[in-house]
C-alpha positions in Angstrom: -4.1 -88.6 -22.8 -4.3 -92.2 -24.0 -3.8 -95.1 -21.5 -0.5 -96.3 -23.1 1.1 -92.8 -22.7 -0.1 -92.7 -19.1 1.5 -96.1 -18.4 4.8 -95.0 -20.0 4.9 -91.8 -18.1 4.2 -93.7 -14.8 7.0 -96.1 -15.6 9.4 -93.1 -15.6 7.9 -91.2 -12.6 7.8 -94.1 -10.2 11.6 -95.0 -10.2 12.3 -91.2 -9.9 10.2 -91.0 -6.8 12.0 -94.0 -5.3 15.4 -92.4 -6.0 14.2 -89.1 -4.6 13.2 -90.9 -1.3 16.6 -92.6 -1.1 18.4 -89.3 -1.7 16.4 -87.6 1.0 17.3 -90.4 3.4 20.9 -89.9 2.5 20.6 -86.1 3.2 18.9 -86.8 6.6 21.6 -89.3 7.5 24.3 -86.6 6.9 22.3 -84.2 9.0 22.3 -86.7 11.9 26.0 -87.6 11.5 27.1 -83.9 11.5 25.6 -83.5 15.0 28.1 -83.8 17.9 28.0 -87.2 19.7 28.7 -85.8 23.1 31.4 -86.5 25.7 33.8 -89.5 25.9 31.5 -91.5 28.2 28.5 -91.1 25.8 30.7 -92.0 22.8 31.9 -95.2 24.6 28.4 -96.3 25.6 27.0 -95.6 22.1 29.8 -97.6 20.6 29.0 -100.6 22.9 25.4 -100.5 21.8 26.4 -100.2 18.1 28.9 -103.1 18.5 26.2 -105.4 20.1 23.6 -104.5 17.4 26.0 -105.2 14.6 27.1 -108.5 16.1 23.5 -109.6 16.4 22.5 -108.7 12.9 25.7 -110.4 11.5 24.8 -113.6 13.2 21.1 -113.4 12.3 21.8 -112.7 8.6 24.1 -115.7 8.4 21.4 -118.0 9.7 18.7 -116.5 7.6 20.9 -116.8 4.5 20.9 -120.5 4.9 17.1 -120.5 4.9 17.0 -118.3 1.8 19.5 -120.6 0.0 17.3 -123.6 0.8 14.1 -121.9 -0.3 15.7 -120.7 -3.5 16.6 -124.3 -4.3 13.1 -125.5 -3.6 11.5 -122.7 -5.7 14.0 -123.4 -8.5 13.1 -127.1 -8.6 9.4 -126.2 -8.8 10.0 -123.7 -11.6 11.7 -126.6 -13.6 9.2 -129.4 -12.9 7.1 -129.9 -16.0 9.1 -127.4 -18.0 7.9 -124.4 -20.0 4.2 -123.5 -19.6 3.6 -126.6 -17.6 6.1 -125.7 -14.8 4.6 -125.3 -11.3 6.3 -121.9 -11.0 7.3 -118.9 -13.1 11.1 -119.2 -13.8 11.7 -115.7 -12.4 10.0 -116.5 -9.0 13.1 -117.9 -7.2 15.1 -114.7 -8.1 12.3 -112.4 -7.1 12.1 -114.2 -3.7 15.8 -113.6 -3.1 15.7 -109.9 -4.0 12.6 -109.4 -1.8 14.4 -110.8 1.2 17.6 -109.0 0.5 16.1 -105.5 0.2 13.8 -106.2 3.2 16.9 -107.0 5.3 18.9 -104.2 3.8 16.3 -101.6 4.8 16.3 -102.8 8.4 20.1 -102.9 8.5 20.4 -99.3 7.2 17.8 -98.0 9.6 19.6 -99.7 12.5 22.9 -98.2 11.6 21.6 -94.7 11.6 19.6 -95.3 14.8 22.7 -96.5 16.7 24.6 -93.5 15.4 21.8 -91.1 16.5 21.2 -92.2 20.1 24.1 -90.3 21.8 23.6 -87.4 19.4 20.0 -87.1 20.4 21.0 -87.1 24.1 23.6 -84.4 23.5 21.1 -82.3 21.4 18.6 -82.6 24.2 21.2 -81.0 26.5 20.8 -77.9 24.5 17.0 -78.0 23.8 14.0 -80.3 23.5 13.3 -79.3 19.9 16.9 -80.1 18.8 16.6 -83.5 20.5 13.3 -84.1 18.7 14.8 -83.1 15.3 17.8 -85.4 15.6 15.7 -88.4 16.8 13.0 -87.8 14.2 15.6 -87.4 11.4 17.1 -90.7 12.3 13.6 -92.3 12.2 12.9 -90.6 8.9 16.0 -92.3 7.4 14.4 -95.6 8.3 11.1 -94.5 6.8 12.4 -93.3 3.5 14.9 -96.1 3.0 12.0 -98.6 3.4 9.7 -96.9 0.9 12.6 -96.0 -1.4 14.1 -99.4 -1.6 10.7 -101.1 -1.8 9.4 -99.0 -4.7 12.8 -99.0 -6.5 13.1 -102.8 -6.4 9.4 -103.2 -7.5 10.1 -100.7 -10.4 13.2 -102.5 -11.6 11.5 -105.9 -11.5 8.4 -104.5 -13.3 10.5 -102.9 -16.1 12.8 -105.9 -16.5 9.9 -108.3 -16.7 7.9 -106.1 -19.1 10.6 -105.0 -21.5 13.3 -107.7 -21.2 12.1 -111.1 -19.9 8.4 -111.3 -21.0 8.4 -109.5 -24.3 6.8 -112.6 -25.9 3.6 -111.9 -24.0 1.2 -109.0 -24.4 -1.8 -107.4 -22.8 -3.5 -109.1 -19.9 -1.3 -112.2 -20.3 1.8 -110.2 -19.8 0.7 -108.2 -16.8 -0.7 -111.3 -15.1 2.6 -113.1 -15.6 4.5 -110.0 -14.2 2.3 -109.7 -11.1 2.5 -113.5 -10.4 6.3 -113.3 -10.4 6.3 -110.1 -8.3 4.1 -111.7 -5.6 7.0 -113.9 -4.8 9.1 -110.8 -4.2 6.6 -110.2 -1.4 7.1 -113.7 -0.1 10.8 -113.1 0.2 10.2 -109.8 2.0 7.7 -111.4 4.4 10.1 -114.2 5.2 12.9 -111.8 6.0 10.5 -109.6 8.0 9.3 -112.5 10.1 12.9 -113.6 11.0 13.8 -110.0 11.8 10.7 -109.2 13.8 10.7 -112.5 15.8 14.5 -112.7 16.3 14.8 -109.0 17.2 11.7 -109.1 19.4 13.0 -112.1 21.4 16.4 -110.3 21.9 15.0 -107.0 23.0 12.3 -108.3 25.3 14.6 -110.9 26.9 17.0 -108.2 27.8 14.3 -105.7 28.9 12.4 -108.2 31.0 15.6 -109.5 32.6 16.9 -106.0 33.3 13.6 -104.9 34.9 12.9 -107.9 37.0 16.3 -108.0 38.7 17.3 -104.3 38.4 14.1 -102.4 39.2 12.0 -104.9 41.1 14.7 -106.9 43.1 17.6 -104.5 43.4 15.6 -101.3 43.4 18.0 -99.4 41.0 16.7 -97.0 38.3 16.1 -97.9 34.7 19.2 -97.7 32.5 21.4 -97.7 35.6 25.0 -98.6 34.4 25.3 -101.1 37.4 22.7 -103.3 35.6 24.6 -105.9 33.5 21.7 -106.2 31.1 21.4 -102.4 30.4 23.5 -102.5 27.2 21.7 -105.5 25.9 18.4 -103.7 26.6 19.5 -100.7 24.5 20.9 -103.0 21.7 17.5 -104.7 21.7 15.7 -101.5 21.0 17.6 -101.2 17.8 17.5 -104.8 16.5 13.8 -105.3 17.4 12.1 -101.9 17.0 14.2 -100.5 14.2 15.6 -103.3 12.1 12.6 -105.6 12.8 10.0 -102.9 12.3 11.7 -101.7 9.1 11.7 -105.2 7.6 8.1 -105.6 8.8 6.6 -102.5 7.2 8.8 -103.0 4.1 6.9 -106.3 3.4 3.5 -104.6 4.2 4.4 -101.9 1.7 5.5 -104.1 -1.2 2.8 -106.7 -0.4 -0.1 -104.2 -0.8 1.3 -102.9 -4.1 1.9 -106.3 -5.7 -1.4 -107.7 -4.4 -3.3 -104.8 -6.0 -1.3 -105.2 -9.2 -2.5 -108.8 -9.3 -6.1 -107.8 -8.8 -5.9 -105.3 -11.6 -6.1 -108.0 -14.3 -9.2 -109.6 -13.0 -10.8 -106.2 -12.6 -10.3 -105.5 -16.3 -7.9 -102.6 -15.8 -4.7 -104.3 -17.2 -1.5 -102.3 -17.1 -3.4 -99.1 -16.2 -4.7 -100.7 -13.0 -1.4 -102.3 -12.2 0.6 -99.0 -12.5 -1.9 -97.1 -10.2 -0.7 -98.6 -6.9 2.9 -97.9 -7.9 2.0 -94.3 -8.8 0.2 -93.9 -5.5 3.3 -95.1 -3.6 5.3 -92.6 -5.6 3.2 -89.6 -4.7 3.0 -90.8 -1.1 6.8 -90.6 -0.9 6.8 -87.0 -2.2 4.0 -86.0 0.2 5.8 -87.6 3.2 9.0 -85.7 2.4 7.0 -82.5 2.4 5.3 -83.5 5.7 8.6 -83.9 7.5 9.4 -80.2 7.2 6.4 -79.4 9.5 7.6 -81.4 12.5 9.0 -79.2 15.2 8.2 -78.4 18.8 8.8 -75.7 21.4 10.4 -76.4 24.8 7.2 -77.5 26.6 7.9 -81.1 27.3 4.3 -82.3 27.4 2.9 -85.3 25.5 0.2 -83.1 24.0 2.7 -80.6 22.4 5.0 -83.3 21.1 2.2 -85.4 19.7 0.8 -82.4 18.0 4.2 -81.8 16.4 4.3 -85.3 14.9 0.7 -85.3 14.0 1.0 -82.1 11.9 3.5 -83.7 9.5 1.5 -86.9 9.1 -1.8 -85.1 8.5 -0.2 -82.7 5.9 1.2 -85.7 4.1 -2.2 -87.5 4.1 -3.9 -84.3 2.9 -1.5 -84.0 0.0 -2.0 -87.6 -1.1 -5.8 -87.0 -0.9 -5.4 -84.1 -3.4 -2.9 -85.8 -5.7 -4.7 -89.2 -5.9 -7.7 -87.9 -7.8 -6.0 -87.0 -11.1 -4.1 -90.3 -11.0 -7.3 -92.4 -10.5 -9.3 -90.2 -13.0 -6.9 -90.5 -15.9 -5.0 -93.8 -15.3 -8.1 -95.9 -14.7 -10.0 -94.5 -17.7 -11.2 -97.2 -20.1 -13.0 -97.2 -23.4 -16.3 -99.0 -23.8 -18.1 -99.0 -27.1 -16.1 -95.9 -28.2 -17.0 -94.0 -25.0 -14.4 -93.1 -22.3 -15.5 -94.4 -18.9 -13.9 -92.9 -15.7 -13.7 -95.1 -12.7 -13.5 -92.3 -10.2 -15.1 -94.4 -7.5 -11.7 -95.9 -6.8 -10.6 -92.5 -5.5 -13.0 -92.8 -2.6 -11.4 -96.2 -1.9 -8.1 -94.4 -1.5 -9.7 -91.8 0.8 -11.2 -94.7 2.8 -7.8 -96.3 3.3 -6.2 -93.0 4.2 -8.9 -92.1 6.7 -8.9 -95.6 8.2 -5.1 -95.4 8.8 -5.4 -92.0 10.5 -8.4 -93.2 12.7 -6.6 -96.4 13.7 -3.6 -94.4 14.6 -5.7 -91.9 16.7 -7.6 -94.6 18.6 -4.4 -96.6 19.2 -3.0 -93.4 20.7 -6.1 -93.0 22.8 -5.9 -96.4 24.4 -2.1 -96.3 24.9 -1.1 -92.7 25.7 -1.0 -91.5 29.3 -2.7 -88.3 28.3 -6.0 -90.1 28.0 -8.2 -91.8 30.5 -7.7 -95.5 29.6 -4.0 -95.6 30.5 -4.5 -93.2 33.5 -7.2 -95.6 34.7 -4.9 -98.5 34.2 -2.2 -96.7 36.2 -4.8 -96.5 39.0 -5.1 -100.3 39.2 -1.4 -100.5 40.3 -2.4 -99.2 43.8 -3.8 -102.7 44.6 -0.8 -104.6 43.2 0.5 -106.4 40.1 -2.5 -108.8 39.8 -5.1 -106.0 39.2 -2.6 -104.2 37.0 -2.3 -107.3 34.7 -6.1 -107.8 34.7 -6.7 -104.2 33.8 -4.1 -104.2 31.0 -5.6 -107.3 29.4 -9.1 -105.9 29.6 -8.0 -102.6 28.1 -6.4 -104.5 25.2 -9.5 -106.6 24.6 -11.8 -103.6 24.7 -9.5 -101.6 22.3 -10.1 -104.1 19.5 -13.6 -103.0 18.8 -13.0 -99.7 17.2 -10.2 -100.8 14.8 -12.2 -103.8 13.7 -15.2 -101.5 12.9 -13.0 -99.0 11.1 -11.4 -101.7 8.9 -14.8 -103.3 8.3 -16.4 -100.0 7.2 -13.3 -99.3 5.0 -13.6 -102.6 3.3 -17.3 -102.2 2.5 -16.9 -98.6 1.5 -13.9 -99.4 -0.8 -15.7 -102.3 -2.4 -18.9 -100.4 -3.1 -17.1 -97.2 -4.2 -15.0 -99.1 -6.8 -17.9 -100.7 -8.5 -18.6 -103.7 -6.4 -22.1 -104.8 -5.6 -24.0 -107.3 -3.4 -26.4 -108.0 -6.2 -26.0 -111.5 -7.8 -26.2 -112.0 -11.5 -25.3 -115.3 -13.2 -24.3 -116.8 -9.8 -21.7 -114.1 -9.1 -21.7 -110.8 -7.3 -21.9 -107.9 -9.8 -18.7 -105.9 -10.1 -17.0 -108.3 -7.7 -13.5 -108.0 -9.2 -13.6 -104.2 -9.4 -14.7 -104.1 -5.8 -11.7 -106.3 -4.7 -9.4 -104.0 -6.7 -10.8 -101.1 -4.7 -10.0 -102.9 -1.4 -6.4 -103.3 -2.6 -6.2 -99.7 -3.6 -7.5 -98.8 -0.1 -4.6 -100.7 1.5 -2.2 -98.8 -0.8 -3.8 -95.6 0.3 -3.4 -96.5 3.9 0.3 -97.2 3.4 0.9 -94.2 1.1 2.1 -92.1 4.1 4.4 -94.9 5.3 7.6 -92.7 4.8 6.5 -90.3 7.5 4.5 -92.8 9.6 7.4 -95.1 9.9 9.6 -92.1 10.8 7.5 -91.3 13.8 7.7 -95.0 14.8 11.4 -95.6 14.3 12.1 -92.3 16.2 11.0 -94.0 19.4 13.9 -96.4 19.9 16.4 -93.6 19.2 14.8 -91.5 22.0 14.7 -94.5 24.3 18.4 -95.1 23.7 19.1 -91.4 24.2 17.5 -91.5 27.7 19.6 -94.6 28.6 22.8 -92.9 27.5 21.8 -89.7 29.4 21.3 -91.8 32.6 24.5 -93.9 32.2 26.7 -90.9 31.4 25.4 -88.7 34.2 24.0 -85.8 32.2 22.0 -83.2 34.1 18.4 -83.8 35.3 17.0 -81.4 32.7 18.4 -83.7 29.9 16.9 -86.8 31.4 13.6 -84.9 31.8 13.7 -84.0 28.0 14.7 -87.5 26.9 12.0 -89.0 29.1 9.5 -86.8 27.4 10.8 -87.9 24.0 10.9 -91.6 25.2 7.3 -91.4 26.5 6.2 -89.9 23.2 8.1 -92.7 21.4 6.1 -95.3 23.4 2.9 -93.8 22.0 4.1 -93.4 18.4 5.5 -97.0 18.5 2.1 -98.2 19.6 0.4 -96.1 16.9 2.8 -97.4 14.3 2.0 -101.0 15.4 -1.7 -100.3 15.1 -1.1 -98.8 11.7 0.9 -101.8 10.6 -1.7 -104.2 11.9 -4.6 -102.3 10.2 -2.7 -102.2 6.8 -1.9 -105.9 7.2 -5.6 -106.7 7.5 -6.4 -104.9 4.2 -3.3 -106.3 2.5 -4.0 -109.9 3.6 -7.6 -109.6 2.4 -6.3 -108.5 -1.0 -3.8 -111.4 -1.0 -6.6 -113.9 -0.3 -8.4 -112.5 -3.4 -5.2 -112.8 -5.3 -4.9 -116.4 -4.2 -8.3 -117.4 -5.5 -7.6 -115.5 -8.8 -4.2 -117.3 -9.1 -5.8 -120.7 -8.5 -8.5 -119.9 -11.1 -5.9 -119.1 -13.7 -3.9 -122.2 -12.9 -7.1 -124.3 -13.3 -7.6 -122.8 -16.8 -3.9 -123.2 -17.7 -3.6 -126.9 -16.5 -7.2 -127.9 -17.6 -7.7 -129.1 -14.0 -11.2 -130.3 -12.9 -10.9 -128.4 -9.5 -13.7 -126.1 -8.6 -13.9 -123.6 -5.7 -16.6 -124.3 -3.1 -16.1 -121.7 -0.4 -19.3 -122.4 1.4 -18.9 -122.5 5.2 -20.6 -125.9 5.2 -17.8 -127.3 3.1 -15.8 -129.5 5.6 -12.5 -128.5 3.9 -13.2 -124.8 4.4 -14.5 -125.3 7.9 -11.4 -127.3 9.0 -9.2 -124.7 7.3 -11.0 -121.9 9.3 -10.3 -123.7 12.6 -6.7 -124.3 11.8 -6.2 -120.8 10.6 -7.9 -119.3 13.6 -5.6 -121.4 15.9 -2.3 -120.4 14.2 -2.0 -116.9 15.6 -2.5 -118.1 19.1 0.0 -120.9 18.8 2.4 -118.5 17.1 2.0 -116.0 19.9 2.5 -118.7 22.5 5.7 -119.9 20.8 7.2 -116.4 20.7 6.2 -115.5 24.2 7.7 -118.7 25.6 10.8 -117.9 23.7 11.1 -114.5 25.4 10.4 -116.2 28.7 13.2 -118.7 28.3 15.7 -116.2 27.1 14.7 -113.7 29.9 15.2 -116.5 32.5 18.8 -116.8 31.4 19.3 -113.0 31.7 17.8 -113.0 35.2 20.2 -115.7 36.3 23.2 -113.9 34.7 22.3 -110.5 36.3 21.8 -112.1 39.7 25.2 -113.8 39.3 27.0 -110.6 38.5 25.4 -108.7 41.4 26.5 -111.5 43.7 30.0 -112.3 42.3 31.3 -108.9 41.2 32.1 -107.2 44.4 31.2 -103.5 44.6 29.0 -103.6 41.5 25.7 -103.1 43.1 27.1 -100.4 45.4 28.5 -98.5 42.3 32.1 -98.5 43.6 34.5 -96.6 41.3 36.3 -98.8 38.7 33.8 -101.6 39.1 32.0 -102.3 35.8 29.4 -104.9 34.8 30.1 -107.6 32.2 27.7 -106.3 29.5 29.0 -108.4 26.7 27.9 -111.7 28.3 24.3 -110.5 28.5 24.4 -109.4 24.8 25.8 -112.8 23.8 23.1 -114.7 25.8 20.3 -112.6 24.1 21.9 -113.1 20.7 22.3 -116.9 20.9 18.8 -117.3 22.4 17.2 -115.2 19.7 18.9 -117.1 16.9 17.8 -120.4 18.2 14.2 -119.5 19.3 13.2 -117.7 16.1 13.4 -120.8 13.9 10.3 -122.7 15.0 7.8 -119.9 14.7 9.1 -118.8 11.3 9.0 -122.4 9.9 5.5 -122.9 11.1 4.3 -119.9 9.1 5.8 -121.4 5.9 4.9 -125.1 6.5 1.3 -124.7 7.7 -0.3 -123.4 4.4 1.6 -125.9 2.3 0.6 -128.8 4.6 -3.1 -127.7 4.8 -3.1 -127.2 1.0 -1.7 -130.6 0.2 -4.3 -132.2 2.6 -7.4 -130.1 2.1 -6.7 -128.5 -1.3 -7.3 -124.8 -2.3 -10.7 -124.7 -0.5 -9.0 -125.5 2.8 -6.2 -123.0 2.2 -8.8 -120.2 1.7 -10.4 -121.2 5.0 -7.0 -121.2 6.7 -6.1 -117.7 5.4 -9.5 -116.3 6.4 -9.3 -117.8 9.9 -5.8 -116.5 10.5 -6.8 -113.1 9.2 -9.7 -112.7 11.6 -8.2 -114.0 14.8 -4.7 -112.7 13.9 -5.9 -109.1 13.3 -7.9 -109.0 16.6 -5.2 -110.7 18.7 -2.4 -108.5 17.3 -4.3 -105.3 18.2 -5.1 -106.6 21.7 -1.5 -107.5 22.5 0.0 -104.4 21.0 -2.4 -102.1 22.9 -2.2 -103.9 26.2 1.6 -103.7 26.1 1.7 -100.1 25.1 -0.8 -99.1 27.8 1.2 -101.0 30.5 4.4 -99.3 29.4 2.9 -95.8 29.5 1.1 -96.5 32.8 4.5 -97.1 34.2 5.8 -93.9 32.7 2.8 -92.0 34.1 3.7 -93.1 37.6 7.3 -92.3 37.1 6.2 -88.8 36.2 5.0 -88.3 39.8 1.6 -89.9 39.9 0.6 -92.4 42.7 3.8 -91.9 44.6 6.2 -91.8 41.7 9.3 -94.0 41.3 10.0 -96.5 44.0 6.5 -96.6 45.3 4.4 -99.8 45.6 2.3 -98.6 42.7 5.5 -98.2 40.6 6.6 -101.7 41.4 3.3 -103.1 40.3 3.5 -101.0 37.1 6.9 -102.5 36.4 5.5 -106.0 36.6 2.7 -105.0 34.2 5.2 -103.5 31.8 7.3 -106.7 32.0 4.3 -108.8 31.0 3.5 -106.3 28.3 7.0 -106.3 26.8 6.6 -109.5 24.7 3.0 -108.5 24.0 3.8 -105.3 22.2 7.3 -105.9 20.9 7.5 -109.6 20.0 4.2 -111.5 19.6 1.8 -108.7 18.7 3.7 -107.1 15.8 4.9 -110.4 14.5 1.3 -111.7 14.0 0.6 -109.2 11.2 3.6 -110.6 9.3 2.3 -114.1 9.9 -1.1 -113.5 8.3 0.5 -112.0 5.2 3.3 -114.6 4.9 0.6 -117.3 5.1 -1.0 -115.7 2.0 2.2 -115.2 0.1 3.3 -118.8 0.7 -0.1 -120.1 -0.4 0.1 -118.1 -3.7 3.6 -119.2 -4.5 2.9 -122.9 -3.8 -0.6 -122.8 -5.4 0.5 -124.8 -8.4 1.9 -127.6 -6.2 -1.2 -127.7 -4.1 -3.5 -127.8 -7.1 -1.5 -130.6 -8.6 -1.1 -132.8 -5.5 -3.9 -132.1 -2.9 -5.7 -135.1 -1.4 -9.2 -133.6 -0.9 
């Protein structure tokens, strides 16, 4: 089969796979909605959570819309400056930016809608059996997963087809695919911008409510988690949805599209042209089909142990990964075949790059689970530190997070080297350049696509967690039987582990994607230099002051970003603490649970909403302004240093924070299960303090950093023309 035919077939298959994923998500949403919602109390509580989540997202999207309008205007001006081929930006870039942001936000919104509809249904299903509760919660999470991959690939497909067959018909060959990939990279910038706002805003909301509810409710008043007497309990449940569903959905959406468009951009430099560009889209397509098949293997018995439930979720993920491993070979073998001197050459080495990415994703997920699940020694050992108070609990959690960074870094490092070498890269130097360098970089990009190919089912196991968490809260507030709470607690504890695993997976894929984006940036600048006849030359030696200063600035950014987001959670949480104390003091009979006395939940929801909207602005703007400012001052060499520094420190810091937070949370759950005196013991109080510290670690700052390192790269690529034309050094 000739290359042109393969490309044409792929252009048909890829949109079909995207539509199939969206149809499957629609089917699953109908399965969820057909399940009974429970009694009147459950319906009322679920409605309050849904109302709060909708109100937050409406306010957030209004604010973010203003940002997108302003950025659209800036990008439009840059696309007009100089005119024609001399313009600083491709004329389609502003529109790609808008659509990227729109679909990123839409995927999170749809996921949140189904999650808030599934919480009471999961609790009611758990009343009947553990397996039914798992199926409803997982189906809701799967809607999120397949909406993200379906919308992402569908929008990429439409842009690709429009640019190739409508807007850029005057170009051909490598010139056309390079122009297409450059425009589509801005699609990724829009998705990353939306993801950062969603992650940071949602993370501030959810953790402000969670921290405030725990500090006053559990620690001071000594009432159980999710007790209806706590005024912040509804805000806490709302936060699970706007942060861990809508935020996570937007986050992984931009990882997904970012890895695809970065690899498409690298295909040209590697000499693969349209064939190489279509491979990551095909890989994403078969990943969707494999993930759909994998979901049918997820079910459990009635044994409510972490081991059984984890095995149920793992089975589906491993089956999906195995199917991709089988189907990827014929795609790589035929689609990347090139003709050299009349002889067909097959670049099958790229297949091993795909396997490398798949294996790295599975291993990172496993070791994240090892460090955060209470079925393994690290978290059990952390729980033991609570016997001597909160201080040793916090020391132990931070140490655990720091230690947990070693294995993921080694895994990603081995995956990068293996992918580079397998795809034709070499460390031999010829003519001043590494032999096969561009082919090796393409392999790293394909590795990232391979890691994210199972995203449909991986994200389903992640988004399932907040649904189970909400279900437990509703079961507690509506007074369902102890057996229901036991089942929802088992599902919730599993959700903590799968959420931590999902964050590790997202961070690992972000590292590979960001590395591919750095390569795309250097390639984009090189092409702009040729196009504009600029005299600029890359000098990426560590001894170049511009590179060194860029490294320092980039290495600092994740820490400052994390500090800003944690302080934002702290300020918002302080307001919730004050409000909850006020209500306990002023609403007579509330703390005693007297009949007819109800907390003012709406005020806490409003405080979290207003705080999140205000606090998310500064961190998001820093991510956009920093690479432009460094570029204008230090030039493209300084930007590469910034991107490399942010990638290295951001990757490690994100893993450390996510794993520390996850371990603190599950150490608390481990004690609540009966260890070390159980609920109400001194050990439990210390564990609650540790969990409170870990909340912004794992649900605000940590997962937001992986968006930061990709957004820095995306912004750098989009504004590369401006930096090249106007840098000082």
